[in-house]
N, C-alpha and C positions, 0 to 999 in steps of 0.2 A: 504494500500500500504506500502511495506517495503522500508524504505529509503536506498539509496546506502551506501556502506561502505567507499567510497571515494568521494571527492568533485571534480567537474570538472568545468572549466570555461564555462558557458553556453553562454557567449557572442560571443565566437569564432565559435560556431557551432560544428558539428561533422565531422569527417573524415571517409571515407569509402575506402576500397580497390577496386582496379580495376584490371580486368583480362587483362594481356598482352599476345597477341597471337604471335606477331612478334618478331623474334630474333633481328631485327634491333632496335626496341624500347628498348629492354633490353640493347643492346650495347650503345645506346644513353644515357640511364640513368646512366650506369656505367661510361661512359666517362665524363659526367657532374658532377659526384660526386667528392667532394674534397678528401674524405677518404673512398673509397668503402670498404665494409665489406662483405666477403663471409662467410656464415654459412654452413658448410659442415657436413654431418652425417657420421657415421661409415660404412654405406653400400657402400660408394663410393670406398672403397678399395676392395670390393668384386664383384661389377658389372663391366662388360666389354662391350664395343661396338666395333665391328670390330676387336676383339682381343687385344684391348687396354683398360686398366683400366680407369674408369670414373674419378678417382682422378687425373690421368695424364692430362686429358682434363681440369679439374678445375685448375690445376697448370699452364697450358699454358695460360688460361684466366687471371689468377691472375698476371702472369708475363707481359702479354700484357697491362694490365690496368696500 
């Protein structure tokens, strides 16, 4: 067995991601966050929904938070 290159605290256990299907759950997570961080990619300036760029939707969400 090859040992890992980094050490982790095995006493705390592991964390795993969970899939969130509801937009309300996302809104609750963002609302509870003290300093929410949006990570946006370059394609948001190219994609559009209903004639509006997706980056504009992201900016509205960021301003509302």
